[in-house]
N, C-alpha and C positions, 0 to 999 in steps of 0.2 A: 035294209042293207043288202048290197049285192053279194053274189057268191065270191067275187074277186076281192072284196073288201078285206077279209082276214089276211089274204096273201099280200095285199098292198100294205096293210098295217104292220105286218111282220117284216116288210122290206124284201120279200121274195119277188123276183122278177117274173117268174112263171110258176105254174103248178108242177112241182116235182112229184114223181110217183112215190106214194107212201108205202113203206114196207112195215108190216106189223109182225115182225119176227120177235120172238122172246129173246131176252138178253141171255147170253151164255155166261156161265159162272167163270169168273177169272180169278186167278190166285191172288192178284193184287187188289181185289175188291174187299174193303174192310168188313163189309157186312157178311161175307162168306167165310171168313176165317174162324178157326176154333178159338176157344177162350185162351188156351195156352199160346197160340200163335199171336193173338193180340197182346198178351202180356209180354211176350218176347219182343215184339215190335216196340212196345212202349219202353221197355228197358233199353233197347238199342237206341231209341230216340233220346232218352234221358242221358245216356252216356255220351252221345254225339253232342248234345247241348252243353254238357259239363266240360267237354274238351274245349269249348269256345270261351269259357270263363277266363278272364284275366285277373289274376290275384294282385293286390297292391303290394308294393315293396314295404319294408319296415318303416321307412321315413314317411311314405304316404299314409300308412296306417296311423302313425303317431299324429300326423297333421289332421287327418279326418277325425280322430278321436278328440283332439283338442277343440276342433270346430264344433263338434256335437256338444261337448261339455260346456263351452262358452254359450252356445245357443240355449241350452237347458237352463243355465244360470240366469240369462237375460229373461227368458220366459217366466221363470220362478219369481224374479223380482217384479215383473209386470203384474203377474197374478196377485202377488202379495200387496202391491200398491192399490190395485183395483179392489181387492177384498177389504183392505183397511178403509178405503174411501167409502165404499158401500156401507160398511159397518158404522162409520161415523155419521153418514147421511141418515141411516136408519135410526140411530139414537137421537139425532136432531129432530126427525119427523115424529117419532113415536115416544120420545122421552126415555129416560133410562135411569 
């Protein structure tokens, strides 16, 4: 592999001078913050996300609750029928 292959593979047109300077510590670098600064940032972000929450109206809440209850009843009925069928099939196969 030639010396220009890594540059060509990375899409670089030419060889730019490389500077190996150490990174300076910035205040917005999360790895450099103290524990309390990270906790404060987390709390600010949580509060900002909670401000975006849209709460349902009373009528929407009643509708959603009704949909969930109907769905639960349907699933309970399905599981009951399947359980009853498997029980009958087991008694037919193994006797009872």
